[in-house]
N, C-alpha and C positions, 0 to 999 in steps of 0.2 A: 505494500498500499506506499502511495506516495505521499498521503497527508493525512491530515484528521480535523475533524468539524469541532470547533470548541464552541460549547454553550455560554454566553456570557447573560444566563438569568438571573444571577447573584448582582450584577453591576445594574439589570434594570429595577429590581426589586428596590436596590439602595437608591436608585433616581427617583422612583415612585414611592419611598419610603412606605415598602409595605412588604409585610411579614408572610414568610411560606405559607404559614396557615392560611392566611387573608389570599393567597393567591390559588392556593389548592380549593377553596372554598368557590371563589370565583370562575375557575374553569372544572372544576366539577371531577378530580383527578384524587387519589390520595395524596397525602404530605410525605409517605415513603416515596411516592412515584416523582413529586414535583423535586424531590431531594437528589432523586436519582437522575433526573436533567442538570438539577442546577451542579453538580457534582462531576458532570462528564461522563457518568457510568451508563449513559443509555445507549443502545444498540440500534435505535429505529424510534422515529418519531412520525405520527400520524401528521398529516398534513391539516386535519381539522382539530388536532393538538395544539398545530403551531399556530392557527386561525387564533382560538381561545384564547392562546399564550399573548398574542399580537393586541386582540381586543382587550384583555385583562389590563394589559401593560400599555395599553396605548403607543404602540411603536410598530416597524415595521420588520421581517422576518431578519434582514440585513443586522438589525438591532441586536438580535439575540443569536443569530449563528455566525460563524468566523472560521473561517478555511484556514488552515495552517498547513505550511508543507515541512517535512520532517525535514531537519536541517541533513542528514547524510545523501539526500536524493536533491539537494539543493545543486 
């Protein structure tokens, strides 16, 4: 694999002064699953969940997701 997707949910939560608990309630997924996304441990993300995240955090997908190339492949 040449790179990885980084989830910047923690950055958006801080900007919006929102807790993981509040985000979880707004998008309808468990706190544990929000934490998996926030900590970058997720292996997949449904488009519908991404839409809910963007709506709850009032942002664009690019505000949440970032692509980083692995240093050894640059």
